[in-house]
ROMI-820900 format. One line per 5 residues: number of its first residue (from 1); their letters; for each residue x, y, z of C-alpha. Coordinates in steps of 0.001 Angstrom, whole numbers, plus 500000, padded with zeros to 6 digits. Last residue first. Layout:
# ROMI-820900
NUM = A = X Y Z | ...
***
This chain:
# ROMI-820900
573 = LNNVN = 759229 527964 687613 | 755567 528219 688624 | 755836 531848 689684 | 757198 532830 686282 | 754356 531074 684480
568 = VDEND = 751752 532757 686669 | 753294 536155 686020 | 753329 535515 682271 | 749668 534543 682390 | 748748 537785 684095
563 = KIIKP = 747321 537736 687593 | 744495 540128 688380 | 743847 540724 692077 | 740179 540390 692975 | 738625 543177 695022
558 = TIMIV = 735141 542949 696612 | 733709 546154 698063 | 730267 546431 699700 | 728883 549816 700759 | 725700 550093 702846
553 = LETKV = 723755 553345 703318 | 721001 553076 705908 | 717561 554660 705688 | 714851 555114 708319 | 711517 556646 707310
548 = KNNTS = 708645 557180 709770 | 705371 558486 708323 | 702352 558845 710611 | 699103 560156 709076 | 696009 561048 711088
543 = SRFAA = 692297 561595 710458 | 689930 562911 713179 | 686121 562781 713612 | 685907 559341 715190 | 688684 560326 717595
538 = GIGPL = 686442 563125 718868 | 684207 560516 720539 | 686398 560448 723643 | 686680 564124 724391 | 685328 566421 721674
533 = DGLIP = 688023 568189 719634 | 687220 566451 716334 | 683623 567528 716611 | 684534 571234 716898 | 686119 571371 713419
528 = IKNVS = 686414 568027 711655 | 689982 566838 712067 | 693317 566451 710279 | 696433 565190 712109 | 700030 565057 710645
523 = KNTQE = 703127 563127 711715 | 706524 563047 709973 | 709562 561074 711248 | 713016 561027 709602 | 715975 558725 710280
518 = QILGG = 719356 558670 708542 | 721842 555879 708984 | 725405 555464 707697 | 726024 552334 709788 | 727478 550203 707049
513 = IILTE = 730756 549346 705317 | 731063 545783 704077 | 734416 544467 702822 | 734233 541402 700638 | 736990 538811 700155
508 = GDKIR = 738533 537847 696809 | 742068 539046 697602 | 742259 540118 701219 | 741061 543582 702140 | 742982 546276 704039
503 = VNKLD = 741413 549708 704580 | 744347 552122 704591 | 742377 555348 704994 | 738611 555863 705076 | 736975 559231 704409
498 = LNRRA = 733200 558941 704736 | 730283 561086 703640 | 726529 561028 704249 | 724995 564328 703224 | 721463 565727 703475
493 = LLTAA = 721058 568582 701025 | 719064 571815 701337 | 717981 573711 698251 | 717677 577486 698233 | 715361 580324 697155
488 = IYPQR = 712870 578205 695213 | 710071 580423 693883 | 706574 581433 695021 | 704451 584019 693149 | 703065 587151 694750
483 = AGTEE = 700009 588532 692995 | 699330 591255 690433 | 699090 588628 687715 | 701286 590383 685172 | 703331 592374 687700
478 = DYETD = 704359 589251 689606 | 705550 590103 693126 | 708057 587692 694608 | 707815 584819 696993 | 710269 582656 698892
473 = MIQGA = 710756 578919 699320 | 713501 577015 701089 | 713735 573472 699792 | 714220 570146 701494 | 716512 567267 702296
468 = QTSYE = 717705 566528 698762 | 720148 563669 698788 | 723906 563525 699230 | 726254 560558 699102 | 730045 560814 699297
463 = PIINL = 732270 557712 699462 | 736003 558356 700079 | 738169 555231 699873 | 741873 554740 700529 | 742213 551060 699815
458 = TVYGE = 744704 548327 700711 | 744475 545224 698537 | 746074 542069 699877 | 747558 539074 698073 | 751107 539014 699469
453 = PSIFP = 752460 540894 696431 | 750666 544009 697686 | 748082 546067 695796 | 747576 549681 696846 | 744198 550977 695692
448 = TFTVK = 743001 554596 695459 | 739321 555384 695917 | 736843 558117 695089 | 733087 557434 695246 | 730445 559980 694242
443 = LGQDS = 726677 559606 694667 | 723928 562195 694268 | 723762 565965 694549 | 727250 567352 694044 | 726780 569699 691087
438 = GINYT = 725454 572949 692532 | 724003 575722 690380 | 723790 579275 691688 | 721021 581221 689956 | 721407 584988 689837
433 = KQAVA = 718142 586894 689931 | 717368 590511 689040 | 714341 591960 690802 | 713049 595238 689383 | 712285 598059 691825
428 = SAGAG = 709765 600607 690606 | 709672 604003 688914 | 706221 605256 687938 | 707676 608290 686230 | 711396 608093 685608
423 = STQLF = 714096 605779 686929 | 714207 602056 687620 | 715615 600705 690872 | 717395 597368 690589 | 716700 594750 693235
418 = EVDVS = 719279 591965 693546 | 718213 588397 694258 | 720738 585606 694747 | 719240 582155 694245 | 720577 578977 695825
413 = ELYDQ = 721664 575412 695097 | 719543 574691 692043 | 720645 571200 691104 | 723266 569461 688966 | 723788 565728 689161
408 = TLDIV = 726138 563272 690823 | 726946 559754 689678 | 730757 560102 689819 | 732844 556955 690214 | 736467 558078 690636
403 = SEKGN = 739692 556077 690434 | 743071 557152 691839 | 746123 555243 690679 | 748484 553614 693202 | 748073 550099 691823
398 = TVILK = 745773 550030 688853 | 741989 549580 688923 | 739713 547410 686807 | 735996 548144 687096 | 732641 546737 688115
393 = PNALI = 729955 549251 689020 | 726883 548483 691164 | 725246 551764 692074 | 722241 552968 694098 | 720682 549553 694671
388 = RAKET = 717312 549738 696422 | 715977 548443 699722 | 712857 547813 701837 | 709633 549725 701352 | 706541 549602 703552
383 = SLLYT = 702928 550806 703299 | 700054 550631 705829 | 696537 551999 705164 | 693566 552246 707498 | 690290 553721 706158
378 = MEWAI = 687130 554327 708186 | 683778 555247 706610 | 680751 556439 708556 | 677413 556721 706699 | 674232 558608 707818
373 = KMRSE = 671050 558468 705731 | 668053 560769 705963 | 664951 559624 704088 | 662989 561447 701438 | 665966 562068 699101
368 = NKAHR = 664801 564568 696546 | 668235 564757 694830 | 670252 566519 697497 | 672033 569834 697026 | 675706 569724 698090
363 = ITTGN = 677670 570536 701280 | 681363 569541 701584 | 683457 569692 704769 | 687276 569512 705052 | 690421 567320 705180
358 = GDATF = 689632 565480 708377 | 686342 564277 706989 | 682878 565742 706362 | 680219 565169 703668 | 676709 566699 703853
353 = TIDGG = 674097 566183 701141 | 671261 568709 701026 | 667525 569067 700327 | 666159 566452 702653 | 668442 563542 703168
348 = TVNWT = 672150 562626 702947 | 674840 562561 705657 | 678354 561227 704839 | 681102 561024 707504 | 684734 560120 706665
343 = NNFEK = 687418 558993 709152 | 691008 558327 707913 | 693977 556432 709472 | 697321 556397 707559 | 700503 554534 708569
338 = SGDET = 703895 554838 706827 | 706524 552742 708553 | 709200 553002 705832 | 712369 551067 706622 | 714902 551651 703869
333 = LELIS = 718229 550037 702987 | 720278 552047 700476 | 722753 549955 698559 | 726209 550602 697115 | 727911 547680 695384
328 = LEVFA = 731520 547847 694173 | 733154 545008 692282 | 736878 545605 691899 | 739123 543803 689428 | 742709 544391 690532
323 = QPQKV = 745876 545538 688834 | 749578 545169 689580 | 751949 547750 688116 | 754395 546435 685535 | 757876 547721 686159
318 = DNEKI = 759643 550749 684736 | 761402 551493 688047 | 764526 549317 687971 | 765103 549366 684218 | 764482 553114 684148
313 = FDGIL = 767025 553725 686938 | 769598 551469 685284 | 769259 553432 682039 | 769489 556737 683902 | 772701 555639 685640
308 = DLQSQ = 774177 554463 682348 | 773310 557818 680807 | 774934 559611 683738 | 778072 557518 683358 | 778155 558308 679664
303 = SGGMV = 778360 561959 680598 | 775887 564794 680257 | 774115 565582 677046 | 770976 564132 675510 | 768328 561935 677116
298 = KITGR = 765338 560849 675021 | 762421 559027 676646 | 760074 556810 674653 | 756395 555836 674540 | 756105 556874 670901
293 = QPFYS = 752982 558995 671307 | 754021 560578 674591 | 757576 561419 673419 | 759812 562391 676331 | 762682 564806 676879
288 = VKLQQ = 765516 564904 679419 | 768268 567422 678651 | 771723 567327 680163 | 773402 570608 679349 | 776928 570728 678004
283 = ASFPT = 779207 572618 680356 | 778681 576171 681492 | 782183 577472 682164 | 782712 579100 685512 | 784973 582140 685950
278 = ASGSG = 787793 581280 688337 | 787995 583322 691531 | 786829 580472 693722 | 785390 577667 691637 | 785089 576619 688024
273 = VSGSL = 783332 574154 685772 | 779579 574685 685674 | 776673 572272 685572 | 773471 572228 683567 | 770206 570369 683995
268 = TCATF = 767294 570622 681581 | 763957 569159 682606 | 760872 567364 681287 | 761164 568649 677729 | 758206 567581 675623
263 = SEGLK = 758143 565757 672316 | 755661 565634 669460 | 755885 562574 667216 | 752194 562599 666361 | 750576 565697 667789
258 = IDSSG = 749101 565942 671257 | 745862 567949 671233 | 743696 565344 672986 | 745981 565646 675931 | 747458 563249 678446
253 = GDAAF = 751163 563801 678959 | 750899 563305 682705 | 751408 566995 683431 | 748589 568039 681099 | 748704 569618 677660
248 = GSPAG = 745488 571365 676650 | 747156 574420 675176 | 749391 572302 673019 | 753116 572620 673702 | 755118 574038 670822
243 = SDSSP = 757656 571721 669291 | 760027 571018 672147 | 757259 571426 674702 | 758068 572551 678196 | 758579 571081 681656
238 = ASQGG = 760182 573473 684165 | 763924 574009 684209 | 766468 572480 686506 | 769724 574101 687515 | 773217 573166 688451
233 = GGGGA = 775921 574838 690464 | 775553 572373 693295 | 771851 572974 693883 | 769695 574867 691383 | 766761 572485 691518
228 = GPSLM = 766777 570340 694642 | 766201 566654 693805 | 768464 566983 690725 | 769260 563704 688970 | 766625 561605 690752
223 = NCIMS = 763950 564287 690525 | 764614 564651 686793 | 764476 560884 686303 | 761191 560640 688220 | 759665 563355 686010
218 = AMEAP = 760825 561555 682870 | 759212 558335 684139 | 755889 560062 684741 | 755892 561821 681374 | 756884 558659 679477
213 = TTHNV = 753884 556839 680984 | 754677 553773 683037 | 754634 550080 682075 | 756512 549898 678787 | 759113 552653 678729
208 = IYTAS = 761503 552743 675787 | 764834 554513 676280 | 766733 556692 673831 | 770364 557637 674467 | 772599 560612 673903
203 = APKKD = 776197 561648 674508 | 777023 565137 673376 | 779559 565484 670566 | 782614 567068 672096 | 783695 570700 672235
198 = FQDII = 784939 570707 675856 | 788474 569299 675830 | 789147 569939 672152 | 788212 573596 672712 | 790680 573766 675609
193 = EQAIK = 793515 572376 673476 | 792603 574723 670608 | 792766 577748 672899 | 796198 576683 674181 | 797523 576384 670644
188 = VDNEM = 795937 579614 669392 | 797478 581657 672194 | 800900 580070 671587 | 800715 580995 667906 | 799927 584640 668477
183 = GFILL = 796775 586525 669197 | 793497 587896 667898 | 791418 584722 668280 | 788042 584575 666525 | 785941 581635 667742
178 = ENTAT = 783264 580258 665429 | 779554 579589 666010 | 778761 580494 662370 | 776299 583346 662960 | 777607 583991 666465
173 = NVTVI = 781088 584910 665256 | 782946 584978 668548 | 785587 586967 670396 | 788907 585997 671939 | 791739 588424 672755
168 = ETTSL = 790927 589448 676306 | 794263 590723 677577 | 797306 588974 679049 | 798437 587216 675908 | 800310 583985 676510
163 = GMRKK = 803960 582993 677054 | 803673 582929 680820 | 800163 583308 682201 | 799079 586785 683110 | 795584 585696 684269
158 = SFINK = 793634 587644 681623 | 794306 585290 678731 | 793421 582038 680445 | 790565 582276 682953 | 788483 585296 681899
153 = NLFEA = 789200 585469 678172 | 789257 581706 677635 | 786040 581089 679604 | 784236 583929 677853 | 785261 582597 674444
148 = IKAAD = 784175 579086 675431 | 780730 580406 676426 | 780416 582414 673201 | 781273 579323 671137 | 778174 577533 672450
143 = VYKVP = 778814 573812 672356 | 778697 571195 669595 | 780784 572208 666613 | 783127 575095 667385 | 785093 576492 664443
138 = IVTMN = 788489 578151 665049 | 789325 581385 663192 | 792792 582848 663799 | 793559 586556 663699 | 797179 587725 663880
133 = KSAFI = 798899 590850 665282 | 796610 591470 668226 | 798756 589832 670896 | 801987 591339 669618 | 801127 594994 670203
128 = ENSAA = 799119 594049 673274 | 802386 592879 674852 | 803211 596531 675578 | 801186 596436 678795 | 803858 595222 681163
123 = DKSMV = 802560 593546 684293 | 803820 590113 683328 | 807313 591513 682969 | 808924 591579 679541 | 810862 589304 677151
118 = VLTKD = 810545 589416 673338 | 812362 586484 671747 | 813138 586821 668050 | 813332 584032 665474 | 809774 584436 664073
113 = ELYYT = 808038 586275 666930 | 808374 584354 670168 | 806622 586120 673034 | 807802 586206 676628 | 806782 586354 680274
108 = LGSIK = 808513 587455 683432 | 807885 587123 687164 | 811556 586337 687907 | 810891 582870 689357 | 808736 581963 686369
103 = LVLKF = 811018 583347 683659 | 814027 581530 685110 | 812078 578272 685243 | 810920 578548 681625 | 814430 579147 680283
98 = ADNLT = 815783 576181 682255 | 812984 573939 680994 | 813591 574909 677364 | 817353 574414 677716 | 816788 570920 679024
93 = VDVLD = 817387 569968 682635 | 819841 567488 684151 | 820827 569514 687222 | 819908 573135 687901 | 821351 575342 690641
88 = LTVNG = 819922 578838 690807 | 820455 582449 691798 | 818745 585242 689821 | 819162 588977 689619 | 816761 591776 688766
83 = SVSSH = 815406 593647 685766 | 812952 593334 682862 | 810390 596191 682854 | 812294 598084 680175 | 811385 595329 677736
78 = FIINL = 814169 593034 676670 | 814706 591855 673070 | 816291 588532 672133 | 817497 587040 668873 | 817500 583286 668688
73 = GAKDA = 820125 580582 668108 | 818939 578454 671018 | 822349 578683 672783 | 822370 582447 672224 | 818819 582783 673546
68 = FMRLV = 819776 580919 676743 | 822828 583149 677296 | 820725 586276 676754 | 818317 584932 679380 | 821130 584657 681922
63 = QQVDS = 822516 588087 681044 | 819070 589659 681391 | 818579 587961 684762 | 821745 589435 686197 | 823472 586735 688213
58 = DRLSL = 823195 586474 692000 | 824910 583087 691985 | 824461 580699 689077 | 824876 576902 688770 | 823766 575085 685614
53 = NMKDT = 823730 571443 684577 | 822601 570470 681071 | 820360 567977 679305 | 820209 567747 675517 | 816695 567909 674086
48 = KDTIS = 817404 570334 671246 | 814391 571618 669319 | 814856 575117 670669 | 812781 578012 672044 | 809939 575684 672955
43 = VNADL = 807973 576792 675997 | 804466 575293 675741 | 802300 578171 676884 | 800970 577959 680398 | 797592 576295 680873
38 = KLQSY = 798754 572719 681267 | 795718 570520 680751 | 794421 567701 682939 | 791546 565255 682601 | 790865 562855 685426
33 = SGEYV = 789017 559587 684874 | 785518 559025 686209 | 784842 557720 689694 | 781951 555327 690178 | 780635 554708 693666
28 = DDGLA = 778577 551611 694488 | 775962 551490 697250 | 773049 552226 694929 | 774472 554161 692015 | 776223 557264 693306
23 = MVAPA = 777984 559459 690770 | 781442 561035 690942 | 782845 562947 687980 | 786500 563725 688469 | 787356 567430 688567
18 = SLLLA = 787768 569396 685350 | 790247 572147 684676 | 793127 571255 686980 | 795519 574170 687036 | 799198 573403 686555
13 = ASLLI = 802503 573092 688458 | 804590 570213 686984 | 807719 572205 686127 | 807722 574000 689448 | 807553 570708 691341
8 = KGINK = 810374 569261 689242 | 812606 572247 690005 | 811882 571912 693700 | 812843 568224 693571 | 816281 569007 692081
3 = SIM = 817184 571012 695140 | 817924 574720 695282 | 821286 575202 696850
***
């Protein structure tokens, strides 16, 4: 004897359309409510709710169903596919429930046309005659009607569910976003229940951000909602403009082309309902947009729990970033030991005047000098230079934001020469030059501060200093002058660069970075020919220059953390 519990289990069997939404917020877990729909048609062959008891042994199924139709006052027609026997014991069930149970265990389905029951097997194809008899138009307001139509056709009307059409009977009017259902009353009822489940006005919320840019906050929200794009049946699109992104748009929302009120889509995430053999239904998309000019973020779609999660995330992360006033001094200390020693001889008398030093000899006609005069002149010069300030900027920096001080200039880095052969009589090679311009000669400082609540500033600092060390010269033939003319082929730079990480400075103290030393020594000797080479006395006929230059780059950084009045007031409470 089939127990009463088995009958109750059969009556309650249904497919769960949407699983509970579970979202993590810190250590708390929020579980949304379940939503459940019965996907079989609502069997209602009578309005009577009287309970009955029934016991049958190996009874012909047609006779059993004929008995139910007689009690309901309906006509009944059997398709040729209806056959078999049934054995059952039912206690305290309604006529509708008994009819439904017999159909289920016998693999049958039915249609109710006016006051006539049409019963056939689920595999019978003649039900198409009834399924396409009526057309019902159902408007869809908020979601894509085509997606609901696909879901209904694939998961409801093609699964041979009892009392429903077993073919794809739903299409869509894309112009009006309406569903067209070519079926009977039961088909329309189940379709309307599913539409009511999914066709809901999307939740939306607008958030104001005060201390971060809308683009940065929107990007953090997208990463929080979907760290791996495409995971878990969802997807994440790339940022785009809702009203035509300007060509100069940057990732941080900074662009001179941004229009008033223009919004940008940071990401669009979509999920699907369905698993296994069920066709998924693309639910309402969650779209995160931001308005650079308004300083707001707009979130549309998703669930209220997701909006609450986003609101809590913004409240937690849209905090004021600490700032610091940084005084940066960059000096170049120089020791110049330039020494110059010159010997000059002047001889006058007779008809000529003779002058000789280390740089050459000069002979001129005398002016009737009757006596010969000899003069020896010695010159000793010493020059020194000490220091000069290369840069002394004062600026306000923000925690975690890179700042750049660029005092570089353009210079001729190199020259590429290509010789082109001309044709015809008197052909010659013509030099075509390509000038390569460099832009890093001078001083450039890049640093990123990290300001701690304990009163320390940690810096990542990259100072780069380059000066001209020399030039490589070359010559080329000048057709106008007929001589070879010099030109700069390349410029050589001397560089002093550093890359310092996590340099920690206390508020108000000064960090000094030194030791970037360059040293250069030049020595030249000029002499009077023959006389300057004589042992001993040759020193009187030579001139020499010694130039020794030693430079050191010194960087001094003094940060001072800025404290707002409101912060001071809060700390004093």
